[in-house]
C-alpha positions as CSV (number, residue, x, y, z in Angstrom):
1,M,-81.2,3.5,44.4
2,N,-79.8,3.8,47.8
3,R,-77.1,6.2,49.0
4,K,-74.3,3.2,49.3
5,A,-75.0,2.0,45.8
6,V,-74.8,5.4,44.3
7,I,-71.4,5.9,45.9
8,A,-70.0,2.5,45.0
9,G,-71.2,3.3,41.5
10,A,-69.4,6.5,41.4
11,A,-66.2,5.0,42.8
12,A,-66.3,2.3,40.1
13,A,-66.7,4.9,37.2
14,A,-63.8,6.8,38.7
15,L,-61.5,3.8,38.6
16,L,-62.7,2.7,35.3
17,T,-62.0,6.4,33.9
18,T,-58.6,6.7,35.4
19,G,-57.8,3.4,34.0
20,M,-58.5,4.3,30.8
21,L,-56.5,7.7,30.8
22,V,-53.3,6.1,32.0
23,P,-52.1,4.7,28.9
24,S,-52.7,7.8,26.8
25,F,-50.3,9.9,28.9
26,A,-46.6,10.2,27.0
27,F,-43.7,12.1,27.4
28,L,-41.9,14.0,24.7
29,S,-38.8,12.5,23.8
30,G,-36.1,12.7,21.2
31,Q,-32.5,11.1,20.2
32,S,-29.3,12.1,18.3
33,R,-27.7,10.7,15.3
34,R,-25.3,8.0,16.0
35,I,-21.4,9.0,16.2
36,V,-19.3,6.6,14.2
37,N,-15.5,6.5,14.8
38,R,-13.4,4.9,12.2
39,F,-10.0,3.9,13.0
40,V,-7.7,3.0,9.9
41,S,-4.2,1.8,9.9
42,S,-3.3,3.8,6.6
43,L,-4.3,6.6,4.5
44,I,-1.3,6.2,2.1
45,T,-1.1,5.8,-1.8
46,V,2.0,5.1,-3.6
47,D,2.5,4.2,-7.1
48,L,5.5,3.1,-8.9
49,K,6.4,3.4,-12.7
50,E,9.1,3.5,-15.1
51,T,10.1,5.2,-18.3
52,L,9.2,3.5,-21.7
53,V,12.3,1.9,-23.4
54,D,12.9,0.8,-26.7
55,P,12.6,-3.2,-26.5
56,E,15.4,-3.6,-29.2
57,T,18.2,-1.1,-27.6
58,G,16.9,-1.1,-24.2
59,K,17.2,3.0,-24.0
60,K,14.7,5.2,-22.9
61,I,12.0,6.5,-25.6
62,D,10.8,9.4,-23.1
63,D,11.9,11.2,-20.0
64,K,9.1,10.6,-17.8
65,P,8.1,7.3,-15.9
66,E,4.6,6.6,-17.0
67,V,4.5,2.7,-17.6
68,Y,4.2,-0.3,-15.5
69,E,6.0,-2.7,-17.8
70,N,9.0,-2.8,-20.2
71,T,10.4,-5.5,-22.4
72,Y,13.9,-6.0,-23.2
73,L,16.0,-7.8,-25.8
74,T,18.8,-9.7,-23.6
75,V,22.1,-9.0,-25.1
76,A,25.3,-10.1,-23.4
77,G,27.3,-7.1,-22.0
78,R,24.6,-4.6,-22.5
79,T,23.6,-2.1,-20.2
80,V,20.0,-1.0,-20.3
81,D,17.8,1.7,-19.0
82,K,15.4,0.7,-16.0
83,D,14.2,3.5,-13.5
84,P,11.8,2.4,-11.0
85,T,10.3,5.6,-9.6
86,P,7.9,5.8,-6.8
87,T,5.1,8.3,-6.3
88,V,3.3,9.2,-3.1
89,V,-0.2,10.4,-4.1
90,K,-1.7,13.7,-2.8
91,N,-3.1,13.5,0.7
92,S,-1.3,10.6,2.0
93,A,-0.3,10.7,5.3
94,S,3.2,11.1,6.1
95,C,5.4,8.2,5.4
96,Y,8.5,6.2,4.9
97,V,8.8,4.7,1.3
98,Y,10.2,1.4,0.3
99,V,10.6,-0.4,-3.1
100,G,11.1,-4.1,-3.0
101,V,12.9,-5.6,-6.4
102,R,13.0,-9.2,-7.1
103,N,15.9,-10.3,-9.6
104,E,15.1,-13.8,-10.7
105,Y,18.8,-14.2,-12.0
106,T,21.4,-12.3,-10.3
107,D,24.1,-13.9,-12.1
108,I,22.6,-12.7,-15.5
109,F,21.2,-9.1,-14.2
110,S,23.1,-6.8,-11.9
111,I,21.9,-3.5,-10.3
112,E,24.7,-1.5,-9.4
113,D,23.9,2.1,-9.5
114,A,21.2,2.6,-6.7
115,G,20.0,6.3,-6.5
116,E,21.9,8.5,-3.9
117,D,18.5,8.8,-2.3
118,W,18.0,5.4,-1.5
119,T,19.7,2.9,0.8
120,V,19.6,-1.0,1.1
121,V,17.7,-2.2,4.1
122,A,19.4,-5.0,6.2
123,D,17.7,-8.2,6.1
124,T,19.0,-9.0,9.7
125,E,17.0,-12.2,10.1
126,N,17.3,-13.5,6.5
127,K,13.5,-13.3,6.0
128,L,13.9,-12.3,2.1
129,D,14.0,-14.8,-0.7
130,E,17.1,-14.8,-2.7
131,G,17.4,-12.3,-5.1
132,V,14.9,-9.8,-3.1
133,T,16.5,-6.6,-2.0
134,V,14.5,-3.7,-0.5
135,Y,15.4,-0.1,-0.8
136,K,14.4,2.7,1.6
137,Y,14.0,6.5,0.4
138,K,16.2,8.9,2.4
139,S,13.7,10.7,4.6
140,V,10.0,10.9,5.5
141,V,7.7,12.1,2.6
142,Q,5.5,14.6,4.2
143,K,1.8,15.0,3.5
144,S,1.0,17.2,0.7
145,E,-1.8,18.3,-1.6
146,E,0.2,17.6,-4.6
147,D,1.5,14.3,-5.9
148,Q,5.3,13.8,-4.8
149,Q,7.3,11.9,-7.3
150,L,10.6,10.9,-5.7
151,S,13.8,9.9,-7.4
152,A,14.5,6.7,-9.2
153,V,15.6,3.7,-7.2
154,F,18.2,3.0,-9.8
155,E,18.7,3.9,-13.5
156,H,20.3,1.0,-15.3
157,V,20.6,-2.8,-15.4
158,K,23.5,-4.7,-16.6
159,I,23.6,-8.1,-18.4
160,S,26.3,-10.2,-17.9
161,D,29.1,-10.6,-20.5
162,S,28.7,-14.2,-20.3
163,F,25.2,-14.6,-20.9
164,D,24.6,-17.2,-23.6
165,G,20.8,-16.9,-24.2
166,S,19.8,-19.3,-21.7
167,F,17.9,-18.5,-18.6
168,H,19.1,-21.6,-16.8
169,G,16.2,-23.9,-18.3
170,E,15.8,-25.9,-21.5
171,N,12.3,-23.8,-22.3
172,E,12.8,-20.5,-20.2
173,T,13.1,-17.7,-23.1
174,E,12.5,-15.0,-20.9
175,S,13.4,-13.6,-17.1
176,A,11.8,-10.6,-15.3
177,I,13.0,-8.0,-12.6
178,E,10.1,-7.1,-10.6
179,A,9.8,-4.2,-8.3
180,R,6.9,-2.9,-6.1
181,A,6.7,0.2,-3.9
182,Y,5.2,0.0,-0.1
183,A,4.9,2.7,2.4
184,V,4.6,2.9,6.2
185,Q,3.1,5.9,8.2
186,S,6.0,7.8,9.7
187,E,4.2,8.7,12.9
188,G,4.8,6.0,15.6
189,A,6.6,3.8,13.4
190,E,10.0,5.2,13.3
191,A,11.7,2.3,15.1
192,L,9.6,-0.3,13.3
193,S,9.1,0.9,9.7
194,D,12.1,-1.2,8.5
195,S,10.9,-4.4,9.9
196,Y,7.4,-3.8,8.5
197,A,9.1,-3.7,5.1
198,I,11.2,-6.5,5.3
199,D,7.8,-8.4,6.6
200,Y,5.9,-7.2,3.8
201,F,8.4,-8.1,1.3
202,S,9.1,-11.5,2.6
203,S,5.7,-12.8,1.6
204,S,5.8,-15.3,-1.2
205,D,3.2,-13.4,-3.2
206,V,3.9,-9.8,-2.9
207,F,5.3,-9.8,-6.6
208,E,2.7,-11.7,-8.0
209,N,-0.5,-9.8,-7.7
């Protein structure tokens, strides 16, 4: 074999060896865990209960609001106990608390003694259905590690003296006064919370679910 052939063979071997080695090189690498930032509009839980009453007399049986429903015998001129009482559940964000009440027959049932801690929110744009009233608690309920039971929105319902056993329909044998609590975070919502509450309670199905 001549000298040129030897040199050419060596060069080819070097190229082949280099080509085989290049893919085997790798740099050390690593990666972090993914960071996830969740932004939520509310971290508030609010509950609403009332005190159990005797359905025959409409008077309280207990002294704590622990039930979601009561039944009343409707008697003309009678005043019955009804005390919807909200509780802001522990660790909820600081918030404004509202209670919306729907009274199907305002000419039969009247709520006249709203608690001193509650005021009626003005429906300036007439968004609420007839018979719906929204009450607002007097102050911001601050975040707490304990449940915070507020005062009752009202204590009694008066039945009209002229009630004759009819609920305006031939087959209507019962009526209802329904209530639901709603809360809005206080931070950043000072000027808008009333509007949010009115919008919420103006929904046609808010008292249905």
